[in-house]
C-alpha positions as CSV (number, residue, x, y, z in Angstrom):
1,M,-16.7,-10.2,-4.0
2,A,-17.4,-13.2,-1.9
3,R,-17.4,-13.9,1.9
4,P,-16.7,-17.4,3.1
5,A,-19.4,-19.0,5.3
6,G,-19.3,-18.0,9.0
7,G,-21.5,-15.0,9.3
8,V,-21.0,-11.3,9.4
9,P,-17.9,-10.1,11.2
10,P,-18.1,-7.7,14.1
11,M,-17.6,-4.0,13.6
12,S,-14.1,-2.7,13.9
13,T,-12.7,0.6,15.0
14,H,-9.8,0.2,12.5
15,L,-9.7,2.3,9.3
16,V,-8.6,-0.9,7.6
17,D,-9.7,-4.3,8.8
18,V,-8.9,-7.2,6.5
19,S,-8.8,-10.9,7.2
20,G,-8.6,-13.9,4.9
21,L,-8.2,-11.9,1.7
22,D,-7.6,-13.9,-1.4
23,V,-7.1,-12.4,-4.9
24,R,-6.9,-14.6,-8.0
25,F,-6.0,-13.6,-11.6
26,G,-7.1,-16.8,-13.4
27,A,-4.6,-19.5,-12.5
28,T,-2.4,-17.0,-10.6
29,H,-3.2,-16.8,-6.8
30,A,-1.8,-13.3,-6.2
31,V,-2.9,-12.9,-2.5
32,R,-3.5,-15.7,-0.1
33,D,-5.1,-15.5,3.4
34,F,-4.0,-11.9,3.8
35,S,-4.8,-10.0,7.0
36,L,-4.1,-6.3,7.8
37,A,-5.3,-3.7,10.3
38,V,-4.6,0.0,10.2
39,A,-5.8,2.3,13.0
40,Q,-6.7,5.9,12.8
41,G,-3.5,8.0,12.6
42,E,-1.3,4.9,12.3
43,S,1.3,4.5,9.5
44,V,1.9,1.0,8.1
45,G,4.4,-0.1,5.5
46,L,3.5,-3.0,3.2
47,V,6.8,-4.4,1.8
48,G,7.5,-7.0,-0.8
49,E,9.5,-7.7,-3.9
50,S,7.8,-7.5,-7.4
51,G,5.1,-10.1,-7.7
52,S,4.6,-10.5,-3.9
53,G,0.9,-9.4,-4.1
54,K,1.2,-6.1,-2.3
55,S,-0.4,-4.0,-5.0
56,A,-3.1,-6.6,-5.7
57,A,-3.9,-6.4,-2.0
58,L,-4.0,-2.6,-2.1
59,L,-6.4,-2.5,-5.0
60,A,-8.7,-4.9,-3.2
61,L,-9.0,-2.4,-0.4
62,L,-10.8,0.0,-2.8
63,G,-12.7,-2.6,-4.8
64,L,-10.7,-1.7,-7.9
65,H,-10.2,-5.2,-9.4
66,P,-12.5,-5.8,-12.4
67,E,-14.9,-8.5,-11.2
68,A,-15.1,-10.2,-14.7
69,R,-11.4,-11.1,-14.6
70,V,-10.3,-11.1,-10.9
71,Q,-11.7,-13.2,-8.1
72,V,-11.7,-11.5,-4.7
73,S,-12.9,-13.2,-1.5
74,A,-12.3,-12.5,2.2
75,R,-13.7,-13.2,5.7
76,T,-13.5,-9.4,6.4
77,L,-12.8,-6.6,4.0
78,R,-13.7,-3.3,5.6
79,V,-12.2,0.1,5.0
80,G,-13.4,3.3,6.8
81,G,-16.5,1.5,8.0
82,T,-17.5,0.4,4.5
83,D,-17.9,-3.4,4.0
84,L,-16.5,-4.0,0.5
85,L,-18.0,-7.5,0.4
86,S,-21.5,-6.0,0.2
87,A,-20.9,-2.4,-0.8
88,T,-23.0,-0.8,-3.5
89,G,-21.7,1.3,-6.4
90,P,-22.4,4.7,-4.6
91,Q,-20.8,3.4,-1.4
92,L,-17.6,2.5,-3.3
93,R,-17.6,5.9,-5.0
94,D,-17.9,7.6,-1.6
95,L,-15.0,5.4,-0.3
96,R,-12.7,6.1,-3.2
97,G,-11.4,9.7,-2.7
98,G,-13.7,10.5,0.2
99,V,-12.7,8.1,3.0
100,A,-9.5,6.9,1.3
101,G,-7.2,8.9,-1.0
102,L,-4.9,7.0,-3.3
103,I,-1.5,8.1,-4.6
104,F,-0.5,6.1,-7.6
105,Q,3.1,5.1,-8.6
106,D,2.9,6.7,-12.0
107,P,1.0,10.0,-12.0
108,L,1.3,10.5,-15.7
109,A,-0.6,7.2,-16.2
110,A,-3.1,8.0,-13.4
111,L,-4.0,11.6,-14.4
112,N,-6.3,12.2,-17.4
113,P,-4.1,13.7,-20.2
114,L,-7.2,15.3,-21.7
115,L,-8.2,17.4,-18.7
116,T,-6.4,20.2,-17.0
117,V,-5.1,19.5,-13.5
118,G,-7.5,22.1,-12.2
119,A,-10.5,20.2,-13.6
120,Q,-9.3,17.0,-12.1
121,V,-8.7,18.3,-8.6
122,S,-12.0,20.3,-8.8
123,E,-13.9,17.1,-9.8
124,V,-12.9,15.4,-6.5
125,L,-13.9,18.5,-4.5
126,R,-17.3,18.7,-6.2
127,R,-17.9,15.0,-5.8
128,H,-16.9,14.5,-2.2
129,R,-17.2,18.0,-0.6
130,R,-20.1,19.2,-2.7
131,L,-18.4,22.5,-3.5
132,P,-19.8,24.7,-6.3
133,A,-17.7,25.2,-9.4
134,R,-16.1,28.5,-8.4
135,A,-15.3,27.4,-4.8
136,A,-13.9,24.1,-6.0
137,R,-11.5,26.0,-8.4
138,Q,-10.4,28.2,-5.5
139,E,-9.8,25.2,-3.3
140,A,-8.0,23.4,-6.0
141,A,-5.5,26.3,-6.3
142,A,-5.1,26.2,-2.5
143,L,-4.4,22.5,-2.6
144,L,-1.8,22.9,-5.4
145,A,-0.1,25.6,-3.3
146,L,-0.2,23.3,-0.2
147,V,1.7,20.6,-2.0
148,G,4.4,23.0,-3.2
149,I,3.3,24.0,-6.7
150,T,4.2,27.7,-7.3
151,D,1.9,30.0,-9.1
152,A,-0.9,27.6,-8.4
153,Q,-3.8,29.7,-9.7
154,A,-2.2,29.8,-13.2
155,R,-1.1,26.2,-13.2
156,L,-4.8,25.1,-12.8
157,G,-5.1,25.5,-16.5
158,H,-2.1,23.3,-17.4
159,Y,-2.3,19.7,-18.5
160,P,-0.4,16.8,-16.8
161,H,2.3,16.6,-19.6
162,E,3.2,20.2,-18.9
163,F,4.5,19.3,-15.4
164,S,7.8,17.5,-14.4
165,G,7.6,14.1,-12.8
166,G,7.9,15.4,-9.3
167,M,5.3,18.2,-10.0
168,R,2.9,15.6,-11.4
169,Q,3.2,13.6,-8.2
170,R,2.4,16.7,-6.2
171,V,-0.7,17.1,-8.3
172,M,-1.5,13.4,-7.6
173,I,-1.1,14.1,-3.8
174,A,-3.4,17.2,-4.1
175,T,-6.0,15.1,-5.8
176,A,-5.7,12.4,-3.1
177,L,-6.2,15.0,-0.4
178,A,-9.1,16.9,-2.0
179,G,-11.8,14.7,-0.5
180,Q,-10.4,15.1,3.0
181,P,-9.7,11.4,3.5
182,R,-9.1,9.7,6.8
183,L,-6.8,7.2,5.1
184,L,-4.0,7.8,2.6
185,L,-2.9,4.8,0.4
186,A,0.5,5.3,-1.3
187,D,1.4,2.7,-4.0
188,E,5.2,3.1,-4.5
189,P,4.7,6.9,-4.9
190,T,8.5,7.7,-5.3
191,T,9.6,4.8,-7.5
192,A,9.2,6.6,-10.8
193,L,11.0,9.8,-9.6
194,D,14.6,10.9,-9.6
195,V,16.5,10.3,-6.4
196,S,16.8,14.0,-5.8
197,V,13.0,14.4,-5.9
198,Q,12.1,11.3,-3.9
199,S,13.1,12.7,-0.5
200,E,11.0,15.8,-1.2
201,I,7.9,13.8,-1.9
202,V,8.4,11.5,1.1
203,R,8.7,14.6,3.4
204,L,5.7,16.2,1.9
205,I,3.5,13.1,2.3
206,L,4.6,12.6,5.9
207,R,4.0,16.3,6.8
208,L,0.5,16.3,5.3
209,R,-0.3,13.0,7.0
210,A,0.8,14.4,10.4
211,E,-1.1,17.7,9.9
212,R,-4.3,16.0,9.0
213,G,-4.1,13.0,11.3
214,M,-4.6,10.5,8.5
215,G,-3.8,6.8,8.6
216,L,-1.2,5.8,6.1
217,L,-0.6,2.6,4.2
218,W,2.6,2.8,2.1
219,V,3.2,0.0,-0.4
220,T,6.9,-0.4,-1.5
221,H,9.6,-2.9,-2.4
222,D,12.1,-0.6,-0.6
223,L,12.5,-2.0,3.0
224,A,15.2,0.6,3.8
225,L,12.8,3.5,3.0
226,M,10.3,2.3,5.6
227,A,12.6,2.8,8.6
228,G,11.9,6.5,8.9
229,I,8.3,6.6,7.6
230,V,6.0,4.1,9.3
231,D,5.1,2.8,12.8
232,R,4.7,-0.9,11.7
233,V,5.8,-3.0,8.8
234,V,4.1,-5.9,7.1
235,V,6.4,-8.1,4.9
236,M,4.8,-10.1,2.0
237,Y,6.1,-12.9,-0.1
238,A,4.3,-15.0,-2.7
239,G,1.0,-13.5,-1.7
240,R,1.3,-14.2,2.0
241,V,2.3,-12.2,5.1
242,M,5.7,-13.5,6.3
243,E,6.2,-11.1,9.2
244,T,4.5,-8.1,10.8
245,A,6.2,-6.0,13.6
246,P,6.7,-2.5,14.9
247,V,9.4,-0.9,12.8
248,D,12.0,-0.9,15.6
249,A,11.5,-4.6,16.3
250,L,11.6,-5.5,12.7
251,Y,14.9,-3.7,12.0
252,G,16.4,-4.6,15.3
253,R,15.4,-8.3,15.6
254,P,13.7,-9.6,12.4
255,R,12.3,-13.1,13.0
256,H,11.5,-14.5,9.6
257,P,14.5,-15.7,7.4
258,Y,13.0,-13.8,4.5
259,T,13.0,-10.5,6.4
260,Q,16.5,-11.3,7.7
261,T,17.8,-11.8,4.2
262,L,16.2,-8.7,2.9
263,L,17.8,-6.6,5.6
264,A,21.2,-8.3,5.1
265,S,21.1,-7.4,1.5
266,L,20.8,-3.6,2.2
267,P,24.0,-1.5,1.9
268,R,25.4,-0.3,5.2
269,L,27.4,3.0,5.4
270,D,29.1,1.7,8.6
271,R,30.2,-1.5,6.9
272,P,30.8,-0.5,3.3
273,H,33.0,-3.6,2.5
274,R,30.7,-6.2,4.1
275,P,29.4,-8.8,1.6
276,R,25.7,-8.4,1.1
277,A,23.3,-11.3,1.2
278,A,21.6,-12.5,-2.0
279,L,18.6,-14.7,-2.5
280,P,18.9,-17.6,-5.0
281,A,16.7,-17.4,-8.1
282,E,13.6,-19.5,-8.4
283,A,12.7,-21.7,-11.4
284,T,9.1,-20.6,-11.2
285,A,7.6,-17.3,-10.0
286,P,6.3,-17.6,-6.4
287,G,2.5,-17.4,-6.2
288,H,1.8,-19.9,-9.1
289,G,0.3,-23.2,-8.2
290,A,-0.6,-24.7,-4.9
291,Q,1.3,-24.0,-1.7
292,T,1.6,-27.0,0.5
293,G,4.5,-25.7,2.6
294,C,6.2,-22.4,3.3
295,P,6.4,-20.5,0.0
296,F,9.9,-19.2,0.9
297,A,11.3,-22.7,1.7
298,P,12.9,-23.2,-1.8
299,R,15.1,-20.1,-1.2
300,C,15.4,-20.3,2.5
301,P,19.0,-20.8,4.0
302,R,17.4,-22.3,7.2
303,R,15.0,-24.8,5.7
304,F,14.2,-28.0,7.6
305,S,11.6,-30.7,7.4
306,A,8.8,-28.8,9.1
307,C,8.9,-26.3,6.2
308,D,7.1,-28.8,4.0
309,T,3.9,-27.8,6.0
310,L,2.5,-24.3,5.6
311,P,3.2,-22.4,8.9
312,P,0.7,-20.2,10.7
313,L,1.6,-16.8,12.1
314,F,3.4,-17.3,15.4
315,T,3.4,-14.5,17.9
316,D,6.6,-13.4,19.7
317,G,6.0,-10.2,21.7
318,A,4.8,-7.5,19.3
319,T,6.0,-9.5,16.3
320,Q,4.2,-12.1,14.2
321,A,6.1,-14.3,11.8
322,A,5.0,-17.3,9.6
323,C,8.0,-19.5,10.4
324,W,8.3,-22.9,12.1
325,L,11.5,-21.6,13.8
326,L,9.3,-19.7,16.2
327,A,7.1,-22.7,17.1
C-alpha cells in the first residue's frame, strides 16, 4: 500500500481512521478519496448500491486486497491503532480477527467446507487468545451457544453444509467474536438470508455489540435497514462519499439529491399509494473513467452548471454532503 507525500499522520483515538483512500482494480477506480472515522462503541452504516465501492473500501480496512492485482493508497489508513500502510504480516494477522472481526455476506463461501465449525472457531481462539486445544474447544461451544445454536457441544463436530443459512451465519458471528475484537465489520450479513431469519440475525448482532461495547461498521445497500441499527450513516456513490450524517438527520433532512432519491424510493406504510422515485439508468457504470464533475450529475434531477466541477464535502451542522447546492 502507498501513502501520498506529506508525512506521517498524527495518531487517532478512533477505531477506524481513514482519509484519502483510493482503490483501483486495473482501469476501474472503485474507491476515490474516501474518508471514514468510527469511534469506540460507535455504530456506522456504509450504504450504497451495487458497484458503489463500499465492499472494496471495507476490504481495504483489513488489507485484504491482493497487492498484485489491486492498487490501494491513502493519506491515512489506520484500524485499531494499526497503520495498514506500513503494517507487517504478523501485524495484519493480529488485526484480522483480533482487533477487528469480520462477518461476511455469504457464510457458506467464507467458512472452510473441509473443516468442522468447531475447528474453525477454535483456530481463532488459539491464534488470538492463545488458548490450549481443550480450552479452545470448550470456549468454541460457549460461543456457539451464545449466538443461539442449540446443542452447541455436539454441533462442534458438524461441517458448514450441515447447517441452515441462518445457522451458518450464526457460526460466522461466533467466529468473528472469538478473538474478542473491539470492532465488528459486517458486510451485508443478512442479504443471503430469508426475510424471516434476517431480523433474528440483526437483533443478535446488535445485542452482542452492545454487550461487548464494540464499534460496528455495517455495509449494506439497504438504506431502510440502517434506521434502527446505526448512529451515523455514510452514503457512497461511484466510489465517493456523497453524504454523511447522524441517522436522524439523514432520514429527517437528507441534503444530497442522491440520498433524497434513495429515501423517496423506499415504500412507506403510511403512504402505500404514493408513487416512488426512481433513478434513470446510466449508459456506463459509475466509477469507470475520469471524474471531472459530480459523479451523480448524469442522473441528478437537480443538476446545474456547477455540477460539471467535482464538489468538496460541504458541512451543514452535523451533516456533510458533496453537493454544490450546499455551497
